[in-house]
FIGU-345689 format. One record per atom (N, C-alpha, C, CB): y, x, z; residue in three letters. Coordinates in steps of 0.2 Angstrom, whole numbers, padded with zeros to 4 digits, always signed. Each point is the difference from the previous one (the first is absolute). Glycine has a CB too. Example, Ala and Ser with C-alpha at 12.3 -4.5 7.8 and 13.67 -1.06 7.14 Angstrom:
-0028+0066+0039ALA/+0006-0004+0000ALA/+0006+0004+0000ALA/-0006-0009+0006ALA/+0011+0007-0010SER/+0006+0004+0001SER/+0005-0004+0003SER/-0003+0006-0010SER/
//
This chain:
+0486+0523+0589MET/+0002-0003-0004MET/+0002+0002-0007MET/+0001-0006+0009MET/-0002+0010-0013LEU/+0001+0002-0007LEU/+0009+0001+0000LEU/-0013-0007-0006LEU/+0014+0013+0006LYS/+0007+0002-0001LYS/+0003-0004-0006LYS/-0002+0011+0006LYS/-0002-0009-0014GLU/+0003-0002-0006GLU/-0002-0007-0001GLU/+0000+0012-0004GLU/+0002-0014-0001ILE/-0002-0009-0002ILE/-0007-0002-0005ILE/+0015-0002-0001ILE/-0019+0002+0003LEU/-0003-0004-0006LEU/+0000-0003-0006LEU/-0002+0000+0008LEU/+0001+0001-0014ILE/+0002-0004-0004ILE/-0008-0004-0005ILE/+0015+0010+0001ILE/-0017-0014+0001VAL/-0005-0004-0001VAL/+0001-0005-0005VAL/-0002+0003+0010VAL/-0003-0005-0014GLU/+0002-0005-0004GLU/+0001-0009+0003GLU/-0006+0009-0008GLU/+0003-0011+0012GLY/-0001-0005+0002GLY/+0001-0004+0007GLY/-0004+0004-0009GLY/+0005-0010+0011LYS/-0002+0000+0004LYS/-0007+0002+0006LYS/+0010-0005-0009LYS/-0015+0001+0004ALA/-0006+0004+0004ALA/+0001+0006+0004ALA/-0006-0003-0008ALA/+0009+0007+0002ASP/-0003+0009+0000ASP/+0004+0001+0006ASP/-0002+0005-0015ASP/+0007-0010+0017VAL/+0006+0002+0008VAL/-0008-0001+0005VAL/+0017-0007-0002VAL/-0019+0000+0002ALA/-0004-0001+0006ALA/-0006+0003-0001ALA/+0006-0010+0003ALA/-0006+0013-0008ALA/-0008+0006-0001ALA/+0004+0006+0005ALA/-0006-0002-0016ALA/+0012+0005+0016VAL/+0004+0007+0001VAL/+0001-0003+0006VAL/+0007+0007-0011VAL/-0008-0012+0016LYS/+0006-0002+0005LYS/-0008+0001+0006LYS/+0013-0012-0006LYS/-0021+0012+0002ARG/-0006-0002+0004ARG/-0001+0007+0000ARG/-0005-0012-0003ARG/+0007+0017+0001ALA/+0000+0008+0001ALA/+0004+0003+0001ALA/-0004+0000-0005ALA/+0011+0000+0005VAL/+0006+0001+0003VAL/+0004-0001+0000VAL/-0002+0003+0000VAL/+0008+0000+0006GLU/+0004-0004+0001GLU/+0006+0003-0008GLU/-0004-0002+0016GLU/+0007-0001-0019ALA/+0005+0002-0003ALA/+0005-0006-0003ALA/-0008+0010-0002ALA/+0012-0008-0001GLU/+0005-0005-0003GLU/-0003+0001-0009GLU/+0014+0003+0012GLU/-0013-0009-0015CYS/-0002+0000-0007CYS/+0005-0004-0004CYS/-0011+0001+0004CYS/+0011+0000-0010ILE/+0004-0003-0005ILE/-0005-0002-0007ILE/+0012+0007+0006ILE/-0013-0015-0007THR/-0003+0001-0005THR/+0004+0001-0008THR/-0009-0004+0009THR/+0006+0004-0013THR/+0001+0001-0006THR/-0001-0005-0004THR/-0003+0009+0003THR/-0001-0016-0002GLY/-0002-0004-0003GLY/-0001+0000-0006GLY/+0004-0004+0006GLY/-0008+0008-0007GLY/-0004+0002-0005GLY/+0007+0004-0006GLY/-0012-0011+0004GLY/+0008+0011-0011PHE/+0005+0006-0004PHE/+0006-0003+0000PHE/-0008+0005-0008PHE/+0011-0012+0010HIS/+0007-0001-0001HIS/+0005-0001+0004HIS/-0005-0003-0007HIS/+0006+0011+0009LEU/+0005-0001+0006LEU/+0008+0000-0002LEU/-0009+0006+0006LEU/+0009-0010-0002THR/+0008-0004+0002THR/+0002+0007+0002THR/+0000-0015+0006THR/+0008+0012-0011ARG/+0005+0006+0003ARG/+0002-0001+0007ARG/+0004+0001-0010ARG/-0005-0006+0013ARG/+0000+0000+0010ARG/-0005+0003+0001ARG/+0003-0010+0004ARG/-0009+0013-0006THR/-0006+0001+0002THR/+0003+0007-0001THR/-0009-0010-0001THR/+0008+0012-0005LEU/+0002+0008-0001LEU/+0007+0002+0006LEU/-0004-0001-0017LEU/+0010-0002+0017GLU/+0004+0002+0006GLU/-0002+0001+0006GLU/+0006-0004-0006GLU/-0012+0000+0006ASN/-0004+0000+0007ASN/-0003+0007+0003ASN/-0004-0011-0004ASN/+0002+0009-0002ILE/-0006+0010-0001ILE/+0004+0005+0000ILE/-0007-0001-0008ILE/+0013+0002+0005SER/+0005+0004-0002SER/+0002+0002+0007SER/+0004-0006-0012SER/-0001+0001+0015ALA/+0003+0000+0008ALA/-0006+0004+0004ALA/+0007-0013-0001ALA/-0013+0010+0002ALA/-0004+0002+0001ALA/-0003+0009+0000ALA/+0002-0012+0000ALA/-0005+0014-0006TYR/+0003+0005-0002TYR/+0003+0006+0001TYR/-0001-0007-0001TYR/+0011+0004+0002LYS/+0005+0004+0003LYS/+0000+0000+0007LYS/+0006-0002-0010LYS/-0008-0002+0013LYS/-0002-0001+0009LYS/-0005+0004+0003LYS/+0001-0011-0001LYS/-0005+0011-0002ARG/-0007+0000+0002ARG/-0007+0003-0002ARG/+0007-0008+0003ARG/-0007+0009-0010GLY/-0004-0001-0005GLY/-0006-0005-0002GLY/+0004+0010+0003GLY/-0007-0007-0007ILE/-0006-0006-0001ILE/-0004+0003-0004ILE/+0006-0010-0001ILE/-0012+0006+0004ILE/-0006+0002-0002ILE/-0004-0007-0008ILE/+0001+0007+0016ILE/-0004-0004-0020ILE/-0001-0004-0003ILE/-0008-0002+0000ILE/+0011+0002-0004ILE/-0012-0008+0007LEU/-0009-0003+0001LEU/+0001-0005-0006LEU/-0003+0000+0016LEU/+0002+0003-0023THR/-0002-0007-0004THR/-0007-0002+0000THR/+0009+0001-0006THR/-0012-0005+0002ASP/-0007-0003+0000ASP/-0002+0006-0008ASP/+0002-0017+0006ASP/-0010+0019-0002PRO/-0002+0006-0006PRO/-0004-0003-0006PRO/-0002+0008+0010PRO/+0008-0011-0013ASP/+0001-0005-0006ASP/+0002+0002-0006ASP/+0003-0006+0007ASP/-0001+0005-0013SER/+0004+0000-0005SER/+0006-0001+0002SER/-0009-0003-0007SER/+0010-0003+0010ALA/+0006-0003+0001ALA/+0004+0003+0004ALA/-0004-0009-0003ALA/+0001+0011+0011GLY/-0001+0005+0004GLY/+0005+0008-0002GLY/-0012-0007+0002GLY/+0007+0010-0008GLU/+0002+0003-0002GLU/+0007+0000-0003GLU/-0011+0001+0001GLU/+0012-0005-0006ASN/+0008-0001-0003ASN/+0004-0002+0004ASN/-0003-0003-0010ASN/+0002+0001+0017ILE/+0005-0001+0007ILE/+0002+0008+0001ILE/-0007-0013+0006ILE/+0002+0016-0004ARG/+0002+0005+0003ARG/+0001+0007-0006ARG/-0006-0007+0011ARG/+0007+0006-0018LYS/+0003+0005-0003LYS/+0006-0003-0002LYS/-0009+0005-0003LYS/+0012-0011+0004PHE/+0007-0005-0001PHE/+0002+0004+0006PHE/-0002-0013-0007PHE/-0003+0014+0013LEU/+0008+0001+0007LEU/-0002+0006+0001LEU/+0002-0011+0008LEU/-0004+0016-0010SER/-0001+0007-0002SER/+0003+0004-0003SER/-0007-0003+0001SER/+0010-0001-0005LYS/+0008+0002-0004LYS/+0005-0001+0001LYS/-0004-0001-0006LYS/+0005-0005+0010LYS/+0005-0003+0003LYS/+0002+0003+0007LYS/-0004-0011-0006LYS/-0002+0015+0009PHE/+0001+0003+0007PHE/-0006+0005+0002PHE/+0006-0011+0003PHE/-0005+0017-0009PRO/-0003+0007-0001PRO/-0003+0000+0007PRO/+0009+0007-0009PRO/-0005-0006+0016ALA/-0001+0004+0005ALA/-0006-0004+0004ALA/+0012+0007-0001ALA/-0014-0015-0003ALA/-0004-0004+0004ALA/-0006+0004+0002ALA/+0005-0010-0008ALA/-0009+0006+0015LYS/-0006+0005+0002LYS/-0005-0009-0005LYS/+0003+0011+0017LYS/-0007-0007-0018HIS/-0007-0004-0002HIS/-0008+0000+0004HIS/+0006+0003-0010HIS/-0008-0009+0010ALA/-0005-0001+0005ALA/-0004-0004-0006ALA/+0006+0000+0014ALA/-0015+0003-0014TYR/-0002-0005-0005TYR/-0006-0001+0004TYR/+0005+0004-0012TYR/-0009-0010+0013ILE/-0004-0002+0000ILE/-0007+0003-0004ILE/+0009-0007+0003ILE/-0014+0006-0002PRO/-0006+0001-0006PRO/-0001-0006-0003PRO/-0006+0007+0005PRO/+0004-0008-0012ARG/-0002-0008-0001ARG/-0005-0003+0003ARG/+0005+0001-0009ARG/-0011+0004+0011ASP/-0005-0003+0003ASP/+0001-0005+0004ASP/-0003+0009+0000ASP/+0008-0003+0006GLU/+0002-0004+0007GLU/+0005-0005+0000GLU/-0004+0009+0006GLU/+0005-0010-0013ALA/+0007-0006+0000ALA/-0004-0006-0002ALA/+0011+0008-0003ALA/-0017-0008+0002THR/-0004-0005-0007THR/-0004-0005+0006THR/-0004+0009-0013THR/+0005-0015+0010ALA/-0003-0005+0005ALA/+0001-0007+0000ALA/+0001+0009+0006ALA/-0006-0014-0009ASN/+0000-0006-0003ASN/+0003-0001-0009ASN/+0002-0004+0013ASN/-0004+0010-0015ASP/+0001+0001-0008ASP/+0007-0001-0002ASP/-0013-0003-0003ASP/+0015+0008+0010ASP/+0010+0002-0001ASP/-0001+0006+0003ASP/+0008-0011+0003ASP/-0003+0013-0006VAL/+0004+0008+0001VAL/+0007+0000+0003VAL/-0005+0004-0011VAL/+0004-0002+0018GLY/+0008+0000+0001GLY/+0000+0005+0008GLY/+0005-0015-0006GLY/+0001+0014+0009VAL/+0002+0004+0006VAL/-0002-0006+0004VAL/+0011+0009-0004VAL/-0011-0015+0004GLU/-0004-0005+0004GLU/-0005+0001+0001GLU/+0006-0007-0003GLU/-0011+0007-0003GLN/-0007+0002+0003GLN/-0002+0005+0002GLN/-0002-0005-0006GLN/+0005+0011+0008ALA/+0000+0005+0006ALA/+0001+0000+0008ALA/+0003+0005-0010ALA/-0009-0002+0010ALA/-0003-0003+0008ALA/+0006+0006+0001ALA/-0017-0004+0003ALA/+0019+0001+0005PRO/+0006+0006+0005PRO/+0000+0006+0001PRO/+0001-0008+0006PRO/-0010+0012-0009GLU/-0001+0004+0001GLU/+0002+0003-0007GLU/-0007-0002+0010GLU/+0007+0002-0014SER/+0001+0001-0008SER/+0006-0001+0000SER/-0010-0003-0005SER/+0016+0002+0006ILE/+0006-0001+0002ILE/+0003+0005+0003ILE/-0002-0009+0000ILE/+0000+0012+0007ARG/+0002+0002+0003ARG/-0003+0010-0002ARG/+0001-0014+0008ARG/-0007+0012-0011LYS/-0002+0008-0006LYS/+0003+0001-0003LYS/-0009+0001+0000LYS/+0012-0006-0005ALA/+0006+0002-0005ALA/+0005+0000+0005ALA/-0003-0006-0011ALA/+0006+0003+0013LEU/+0006+0003+0003LEU/+0000+0007+0004LEU/+0003-0011+0002LEU/-0009+0015-0001SER/+0001+0004+0003SER/-0001+0007-0006SER/-0003-0009+0013SER/+0002+0007-0020LYS/+0000+0005-0006LYS/+0006+0000-0003LYS/-0010-0002-0001LYS/+0015-0001+0005VAL/+0007-0002-0005VAL/+0002+0007-0004VAL/+0004-0009+0009VAL/-0002+0009-0014ARG/+0001+0007-0006ARG/+0009-0003-0001ARG/-0017+0002-0009ARG/+0019+0004+0007THR/+0008-0001-0003THR/-0002+0003-0008THR/+0009+0001+0012THR/-0005-0005-0016LEU/-0001+0004-0007LEU/+0006+0008+0000LEU/-0004-0014-0006LEU/-0001+0018+0002GLU/+0006+0005+0000GLU/+0006+0000-0005GLU/-0008+0006+0003GLU/+0013-0005-0002ILE/+0004+0002-0006ILE/-0001+0003-0006ILE/+0005-0001+0008ILE/-0007+0006-0006ASN/-0005+0005-0005ASN/-0006+0000+0000ASN/+0007+0007+0002ASN/-0012-0010-0005PRO/-0005-0002-0001PRO/-0003+0006-0001PRO/+0003-0010-0002PRO/-0006+0013+0005ARG/-0006+0006-0002ARG/-0003+0001-0007ARG/-0005-0002+0012ARG/+0001+0008-0011GLU/-0005-0002-0006GLU/-0006+0005+0001GLU/+0008-0004-0009GLU/-0011+0002+0015GLU/-0006+0004+0004GLU/-0005-0005-0003GLU/+0005+0006+0012GLU/-0006-0012-0017PHE/-0009-0003+0000PHE/+0003-0003-0008PHE/-0007-0004+0016PHE/+0000+0005-0019THR/+0001-0002-0007THR/-0005-0003-0003THR/+0005+0008-0001THR/-0005-0014-0003ALA/-0004-0005-0001ALA/-0007+0003-0002ALA/+0009-0006-0003ALA/-0009+0013-0001ALA/-0006+0004-0001ALA/-0004+0002+0008ALA/+0008+0005-0012ALA/-0007-0003+0016GLU/+0000+0002+0007GLU/-0004-0007+0003GLU/+0013+0008+0000GLU/-0011-0013-0003MET/-0003-0008+0003MET/-0007+0000-0003MET/+0012-0007+0000MET/-0014+0009-0007ILE/-0006+0000-0001ILE/-0004+0004+0001ILE/+0003-0004-0006ILE/+0000+0012+0009GLN/-0003+0006+0003GLN/-0006-0003+0008GLN/+0014+0010-0005GLN/-0007-0015+0008PHE/-0002-0002+0006PHE/-0005-0006-0001PHE/+0012+0004+0006PHE/-0013-0008-0011ASN/-0004-0007-0002ASN/+0006-0004+0003ASN/-0016+0003+0000ASN/+0022-0004-0001LEU/+0005-0003+0001LEU/+0002-0006-0005LEU/+0001+0011+0006LEU/-0004-0007-0011ALA/+0001-0005-0009ALA/-0004+0002-0004ALA/+0011+0000-0001ALA/-0013-0002-0005GLY/-0003-0002-0004GLY/-0009+0001+0000GLY/+0012+0001-0005GLY/-0014-0005+0013GLY/-0005+0000+0002GLY/-0001-0007+0002GLY/-0001+0011+0002GLY/-0009-0013+0000ALA/+0000-0006+0003ALA/+0000+0001+0007ALA/-0004-0006-0011ALA/+0008+0002+0015GLY/+0003+0000+0006GLY/+0006+0005-0001GLY/-0011-0004+0007GLY/+0015+0004-0011SER/+0006+0005+0001SER/+0005-0006+0005SER/-0002+0008-0013SER/+0003-0013+0010SER/+0004-0004+0002SER/-0001-0001+0006SER/+0002-0004-0010SER/-0007+0002+0015LYS/-0004-0003+0007LYS/+0004+0008+0003LYS/-0015-0008-0002LYS/+0013+0014+0000LEU/+0003+0006+0001LEU/+0007+0000+0002LEU/-0009+0004-0006LEU/+0012-0003+0002ARG/+0008-0002-0003ARG/+0002-0004+0007ARG/-0001-0001-0015ARG/-0003-0005+0013ASP/+0003-0005+0007ASP/-0001+0000+0008ASP/-0001-0007-0008ASP/-0004+0013+0009LYS/-0003+0005+0006LYS/+0004+0004+0003LYS/-0008+0000-0005LYS/+0010+0007+0001VAL/+0007+0004+0002VAL/+0004-0002-0001VAL/-0003+0007-0001VAL/+0004-0013-0004GLY/+0010-0004+0004GLY/+0000-0001+0006GLY/+0003-0006-0008GLY/-0010+0002+0010ALA/+0002-0004+0006ALA/+0000+0005+0006ALA/-0005-0012-0005ALA/+0002+0018+0003ILE/-0001+0005+0007ILE/+0007+0002-0002ILE/-0016+0005+0003ILE/+0016-0003-0007LEU/+0010+0004-0001LEU/+0006-0003+0000LEU/-0004+0007-0007LEU/+0003-0016+0008GLY/+0003-0005+0000GLY/+0006+0000-0006GLY/-0003+0000+0013GLY/+0001+0002-0020ILE/+0003-0002-0004ILE/-0001-0004-0005ILE/+0001+0007+0003ILE/-0007-0011-0001GLY/-0002-0008-0002GLY/-0005+0000-0006GLY/+0012-0004+0004GLY/-0012+0000-0009PHE/-0005+0002-0006PHE/+0004-0001-0007PHE/-0011-0003+0006PHE/+0007+0008-0011GLY/+0003-0002-0006GLY/-0004+0001-0005GLY/+0010+0002+0004GLY/-0007+0001-0009ASN/-0004+0003-0007ASN/+0000+0007+0002ASN/+0004-0009-0011ASN/-0004+0012+0007VAL/+0000+0009-0001VAL/+0007+0000+0000VAL/-0010+0005-0009VAL/+0013-0005+0004LYS/+0007+0002+0000LYS/+0004-0003+0006LYS/-0001+0000-0012LYS/+0000-0005+0016THR/+0004-0003+0005THR/-0003+0005+0007THR/+0000-0014-0006THR/-0006+0016+0006PHE/-0002+0003+0004PHE/+0002+0006+0002PHE/-0006-0006-0004PHE/+0005+0007-0003VAL/+0005+0011-0002VAL/+0006-0003+0004VAL/-0002+0007-0016VAL/+0007-0008+0013ARG/+0005-0004+0001ARG/+0001+0001+0007ARG/-0002-0007-0009ARG/-0001+0002+0012ARG/+0002-0001+0007ARG/-0002+0007+0006ARG/-0002-0013-0004ARG/-0005+0016+0001LEU/+0000+0007+0002LEU/+0005+0004+0001LEU/-0007-0002-0006LEU/+0009+0002-0001ASN/+0007+0005+0001ASN/+0007-0001+0002ASN/-0007+0004-0006ASN/+0008-0012+0006SER/+0006-0003+0003SER/-0001-0001+0008SER/+0002-0006-0011SER/-0006+0006+0014TYR/+0001-0001+0006TYR/-0005+0006+0004TYR/+0004-0014-0001TYR/-0001+0017-0004GLY/-0002+0009+0005GLY/-0006-0001+0002GLY/+0011+0004+0008GLY/-0017-0004-0009VAL/-0007-0001+0002VAL/+0001+0010-0001VAL/-0009-0016-0005VAL/+0006+0019+0008THR/-0005+0006+0002THR/-0005+0002-0002THR/+0004-0002+0006THR/-0004+0005-0010ARG/-0009+0004-0001ARG/-0003-0002+0006ARG/+0003+0012-0007ARG/-0003-0009+0011GLU/-0005-0001+0005GLU/-0002-0009+0005GLU/+0005+0015+0001GLU/+0001-0017-0002GLU/-0001-0007+0000GLU/-0005-0002-0003GLU/+0009-0001+0000GLU/-0007+0002-0007PHE/-0003-0003-0006PHE/-0008+0001-0001PHE/+0011+0002-0004PHE/-0013+0005+0006LEU/-0007+0002+0001LEU/-0001-0002+0006LEU/-0001+0010-0006LEU/+0003-0012+0012GLU/-0006-0002+0004GLU/+0002-0008+0000GLU/-0002+0011+0009GLU/+0005-0014-0014ALA/-0003-0007+0000ALA/-0004+0001-0005ALA/+0008-0006+0003ALA/-0009+0009-0007LEU/-0005+0000-0005LEU/-0008+0002+0005LEU/+0009+0004-0013LEU/-0008+0001+0016LYS/-0007-0001+0006LYS/-0002-0006+0003LYS/+0003+0010+0002LYS/+0004-0014+0001ASN/-0003-0004+0005ASN/-0001-0006-0004ASN/+0006+0005+0009ASN/-0007-0004-0015VAL/-0003-0008-0006VAL/-0007+0004-0001VAL/+0014-0007-0010VAL/-0019+0001+0011ALA/-0007+0002-0001ALA/-0003-0004-0008ALA/-0001+0003+0015ALA/+0002+0001-0020PRO/-0002-0003-0006PRO/-0004-0005-0001PRO/+0002+0008-0002PRO/-0006-0006+0006ALA/-0004-0009+0001ALA/+0003-0005+0002ALA/-0008+0004+0002ALA/+0014-0004+0001ASP/+0003-0007+0003ASP/+0005-0002-0009ASP/+0001+0005+0019ASP/-0002-0001-0022CYS/+0005-0003-0008CYS/-0006+0000-0003CYS/+0013+0007-0002CYS/
//
């Protein structure tokens, strides 16, 4: 049983999580969080801690950003888009139990004072920006690091905000074959 309570978007996400791990969940019901839902999340945050596990799409990212502002010490888990896509739909509910467990094994917390370790210019140097396959490469490196997908600006922000070390980053790059992208 996870100590923290998982914050997911809907009931289908809860069912997918329950197939993967023993955990309590709170659903946001999409982006229209009610006052009661926010009170429940706040109580969970204070008592046991929360892990935000939203869909790897723009709506999920908006929910994550909103909750991150309200609950800055929340933990974050990301399921890679390709592992959360089935039947022309993207979401936690589409992910296999192993993908959910893998995402939860890579939980990260936002740093209060993000570092400035990584830059957008470096992403070009590492073929993570400005080239054919850059987006796929970022997705794969983000999956290995547990920081999710994003454009270059988002990717750099996450590298710096989630405390990714230079060693972790370089190791993740080594583990992605350019042919995969």
